[in-house]
N, C-alpha and C positions, 0 to 999 in steps of 0.2 A: 504493500500500500504506500502511496505517496503521502508525505507529510506536508503540511501547509503552513505558511506564514502570512500574516496580513501585511498590507503596505504600511501599517502604522507601527511596526516594531523597530528595533534598533538597527536594522540592516538598511542603510541608506540606499544601497543599490536596488532595493525593491520598493522604494518610495515612489509615489506617482510624480509625474513631471510637474504638476501644479503644486504639489506639496514642497518639492525641492525649490521651485521658483519662489514660493513664499519665504522659505528659509533664506534663500540667497538675497532677496530684496530686504529682509529684516536684518541681514548681515549676521545671522546665526550660523551661517556656513559660508565659506568663500568659494569662488569658482576654482581657485588653485587647489584647495583641499578636496573639492568634489572630483576634479579631473584626476587627481592622484589616486583617490579611492577607486574610481572606475578603471583606471589603467591597471591598478593592482588586481582588481577583479578579473579583468580580461586576461592578464598574465596567468592568473590562477586557474581559470575555468575554460578559456577558449581553446587551449591546445587540444582538448578533447572534443569540444563542440564544433570548432572550426567555422564559426559564423562570420568571421572577418576575413576578407581578402587582403586588406591592408589596414594596419592600425597607424593612424597619423599622430603619433605621440608628440613629436616636436611641434607640429602645427597646433595641436590641442593645448599644449602647455603655453605657447605664446598667446593664443586667443584667450586663455584663462587669465593670464596676467592683465591683458587689456580689459577684459570684462570686469575684473576685480577693481581696477582703477576707476572705471566708469561708474560702477555701482557705488564705490566709496565717495565719488564726487556728485552722486545724485543724478547721474545721466542714465535714467532707466529706460530701456528700449522696449520692455514688454515681457511677457511670461517666459520667453525662451532665453532671456538674457542670462548668460553664464551656464546654461544647461547643456550637457553633452548630448549630441544627436549624431547618428550615423546614417549614411545613405547607401542605397543599392549601387553596386559598382558598375552601373551603366550611366550614372550621372557624371558628366564631365567635371573634373576638379583641376584647376590650373596648377601645373607643376607636380601633380600626383597621378600615378598610373591609373588608367581607367580601362580595365580589360574586358568587362562585360561577360565574365565567365568563359572566355575563349582563350585559345593560344594565338590566334591571328592578331589579336589586339594586346597581347601580353606586354608589349613594350610601348604602348601608346600613352603618351603624356600630353594631355590637352594644354593649350595655351590660355584657356579661359574657363571660367566656371559656368556650368549650366545655370539657367535662370533660377531653378529651385535652390541650388546651393548658394547662389549669390543672395537670394532673399533670406535664407536661413542665417547667413552671415550678417546681413543688415539687421536682422532681428536680435542679434547678439548671441546666437547659438554657437556652441563650440563643436567643431567637427572632430569626432573621436575616431572616425575611420570609414572605410568602404566595405560594404557587406557582400558576402559571397552570393552567387546566384547560379542558376542553371546556364548552360551554354547559350549565349545570346538571348537569354530570357525566355527560352522555350521550355520544354518539359523535362529534359534530361540533362544532367551535368556532363561536362566534357570528361572523357576518360582520365585526363590528367588531374582532375579536381576531385578531391574527396568530399562528398556532400556534407553539408552541415548536419549535425546530429540532433535529433529531437531531444530537448532537455528533460522531458518527462519520462522517456523510455527510448533507449538507442535502437530498439528493434522496430520503431515506428517511423513512418514518413514524416519529414519536416515541412512538406509542402513545396510547391513549385510555383513560380520560379523565384519568388522573393523569400527563399528558404532562410538565408542568413538574416534577413530583416526580422522575420518572425522569431527565430531562435534567440537572437541577441536581446530583443525586448523581453521575451519570456524568462530568460536566464539571468536577468539583472545585469546585463553587459552594456546597457544604454537606456536612456529614459524615453526615447522615441526614435523611430527610423522612417525612412522613405522606402516604399516598395512600388512596383508597377503591376498593372493588371490588364492583360490582353485576353486571357481566357481563364480568369480566376486566380491570378497569382498574387493578389493581396488577400483574397478571401480564403483560399485553401491554407496558406501558412498561418493566417490569423486563427482559423479554426483548429488547425493541427497543434498549434503551440499555446492556445488559450489566451490570445491577446485580441485587442480591438483594432480593426482596420477600416479605413474609409477609402472606397473607390469613388472619387468625385465624378461629377458630370464630365463627359468628354468636352474639353474646351475650358473647363474651370481652372486648370493648372497648366502652365506653359510646358511644352515638351522641348523647348530650345536647349541644345547642348545635351542631348540624350541619344544613346544608341537606340535605334528603332527596332522593334520586332515587326509590328504591323501597324503602320502609322495611324490609320483611321480607327483602330481598335485600342491603341495604347492609352492607358490612364496612369497617372502617377499620383500617389496619395500617401497619407501617413499611417503608420502602425504604432500603437502605443498600448498602455495598460488600461486606458479607460476612454470613454467617448469624449470626456472633457479634455483629456490630454491630447487626443487626436485632433480635436477641434482647435486647440491652441496652435498646433503645427500647421493645420490646413489654413488657418487665418494668416499665417506668415507667408505661405507659398502661393496662394491663390491670386488670380487676377490677370488682367490683360497684360500683354507683353509685346512691344514693338518688334521683337525678334521672332515672334510666332504669331502669324496672322490668324491661326485657329484658336488662340487663347481669347475667349469671348469677353468683350468689355462690359460684362454684367457686374454691377457693384458687389463688392465682397462685404457681407455683413460681419458684425462682431459675433463670432460663434460662441463666445463665452458669456455674452449678455443674455439675461433671462434664462439661464440654464435650469433654474428651479421652477420655471413656469409650469403650472398644472397642465396635464395633457388630456383633461376630461373631454375636450372637443375633438380629439384626434380620432379619425376613422381608419382602422387597420383592416386592409383587405386580406382575406384568406381564401385561397383556392384549394380546397381539400383534395380534389382530384389530382391536381398538379403536385401538391405537397406530399401526398401519401401513396401514390402509385409507384410500385417497385422501390419503396423506401422502407428501411428496416424499422422494427418496432421501437428500438431505443430512440431513434431520431424523431419518430412520431410522438413519443411520450415527451421528449424535450420540447417540441413545438406546442403540445398541449399545455405544458407547464408555463411556457412563455405567454400563451394566451391567458392563462389564469392570472399571471402577474399583471398583464395589461388591463384586464378587467378590474382588478383591485385598484389600479391607478385611475380608473374611470374611463379608459379608452373604449370606444365602440368597435366591436368586431363585426365585420361585414363579409358575408359570403360573396365571393366574386368568381368569375370565370375568366382566366387569362386567355389572350389569343394563343392559338396553337404555337408551341415552341419547337416542335419536332423538326420541321423543315429548316427553320433558321439555325437550329443547333447543328443539324447535319451539314449545313453549308458553311459553318464557321471556318472549318479547316481549309476550304477552297479560298475563301477570302483572305485568311491569315497567310496561306501559302503564297498567294500571288504578291501580297504586300511584303512578305519576308523575302521573296525573290528580288524585289526591287531594292530592299534595304541591303541585300548582300551581293548586288550585281557586280561590285568591283572585286569581290574575293571568291565568289562561287559561280562557275565551277573552276576558276583558274587556280584556286588554292584549296580545292576540295580535300586534299589529303591531310590538311591541318585541322579539319573539322572532325568531330566524332563520326563514326561510321554511318553512312546513309542508310544502312540496313538495321541500325539499332532503333527499336521502337522508342518514340519520343525524342529522336535526335533532331536538331535544327537542320542538319543536312538533309534529312528525309523530308522535312516540311518544305524547304526551299526547292528541292528536286520536284516535289509534288506540285508546287506553285508553277513551275515551268510547263507543266502538262495541262493546266486549266485553260480552256478556250475562252475567247472573248464572249461568246454566247453564254457559256456556263457562268462566267463572272457576272455578267449583266443580269442573268436570272437570279443569282444570289443577291445582287444589289436590289432588285425589285422586291424580293422576299424580305430583305432587310427593311426597306421602306414600309412595306405593308405591316410587318410586325411592330415596328416603331409606332406607326399610327394607331394600331390597335391597343398598344400599351398605354399610349397617351389617353385614349378614350377610357380605358379601365381606370386610370388614375384621375379621371374627372369625378368619379363616384366615391373614391377613397383618397386618403392623404398619402398612405404608404402601403406597401405589401409586405407580408411576412412569408418567408420561404426558407427551406433548408439551404445550406451551402453545398452539401453533397448528399447522395441518397443513402450513405452508410456512415457508421461511426468511423473512428480513426483507422487508417490503413496501416497494416504492418508493411515492412519493406518488401516482404515476399508477395503480399497482395498487390502492392504497387507494381511490381515487375509483371505479374500476371495480367493486371489491368492494362498496362502499356502495350502488351503483346497482342491484345484483342481489340481491334479497332472499333468494333460495334459496342463492346462493353465500355470502352473509353468514351465514345460519343455519348452513351447513355449517362455516364458518370458526370459529364460536363453540362448536363441539361439545366442545372440551376444557376450556372454562371455565365456561359457564353451568350445567351440571349440578351443579357443586360449589358454586356460589352458591345454587342451589335447595335443595341438601341442607344447606348451611351448614358443611360440613367445612373444616378448616384446610388450607392449602397453603403450600408455600414454593417460590418460583421462583428458580432458580440459573443463572448463566451456564454454558453447556456447550460453548462453542467458537465458531468463526467459519465463516461460509459462504464459498462461492466468490467472493462479492462483498465479502469482508472485513468483513462486518457481523456483530454478535453473534448468537448463538443461545442460546435458553433452554429449560429443561425444568422440570417441577414434580414434587414429591412431594405426595401427598394423604394426610392422616392421619385418625385417629379424632378425634371431637369432643374438644376441650380437651387434645389431645396435641401441642401446639405444641413442647413441650420436646424430644420425640423428633425432630421435623422439624428443629429447630435443631441438635441433636447430629449427625444424619445429614448435614445440609448442611455443617456444620463439618468433619466427617470427609472428605466429598468435596472440600472446598476445601483441606484439608491436602494432598491428593494431586494437586491440579490448580492451575493458576495463571490460569485464565480470568478470575477475579474481580479479579486484580491488574493487568489490562491496561486501559489508558485511551486515550481518543482523543487525537490529536495536535492540540492547540489552541494 
């Protein structure tokens, strides 16, 4: 059995981001003390967990000194000021290797920061390091990379592709991280590691200075220990960007304002056919428990019927394959030998190769289905404020189950059915810890919102986390 500690005990590495922010602002703790504690924690724990691709100790120490001086002088930048954050290693970092989980980019050192990294810096956050990911942010790690280990149990999947981002937050190796989600890669590692993750609306966060997997499906967002913590990070990175014309100039609200507002007027849509068909009993019980909590909070549960997701889910791989082929056109097939094997299930090489076989007619058919599903989802969300769905149809996967799943294309497509439709539509989601399975591994669920309504998702997630303590539980390391 796992033992648990709350975020309120003496272990600062398991405190919430906002708790640490308050202590820093009150000068009960200094950024220098905090970064040294986290670096020591990483040195102690991460050789086994392997969540970091690069630890930026020198950068972090220098930024901590600057943050300490600013806080002492009263120049407070906000809740991230002096807080260690780490980013997925496909975010460009000036002067620091950005490898994207590949060997082809293992020596790439950007000359500029991605917009999200720049905005974290402007918010006063301290860059603790770059987090490991699957090869080029697809499903499987490159053969030269040892995958990050799930801190709850090493025999279980740590999620893809933001595996390092989920592991580092869960293990107390950082207070928040950035992940990306093209086909579930914020949501799967959030669920697998028992943390909170936000996949923002497509266009809410700039993708400038990022290695792309599939440009029109890629979302970048925060992973943290609570909805409030994730909201603090999202508030720093969201917004229009002159370097990315797809970053929509919709005003960014204060996600931490009115966090404790009652949710009695929120309508939560539940499609029981969608949520319970070919879904295991433990996951269904978790969703029933979530509904019970929401009712106690005063929310209204509304039975809805989602537009059919089967076609759009099946077409996701064609869409992603073509866009991945574009992203890799300068290195594949010319440097194909440096990729993981094209024949390995879940390899980026296999996805890119598949993308080269998709015809224009097939792609446009997929595009039309994408538009139709998005329109139907918008109509559904006219009648409710958010949707409640699983993240995956089963409880946590063992590593052996993951390998079997990747080798069966039909089973994998079925496994993806709760995540890829909302990447295709671009709607925001928040993934929250919802309990533990019979194997003592974390369970997660998601709320899906209207475009650019992340604030409501954060409020609803925060309300749920006031009533439950799943997010306060940590692995015994």
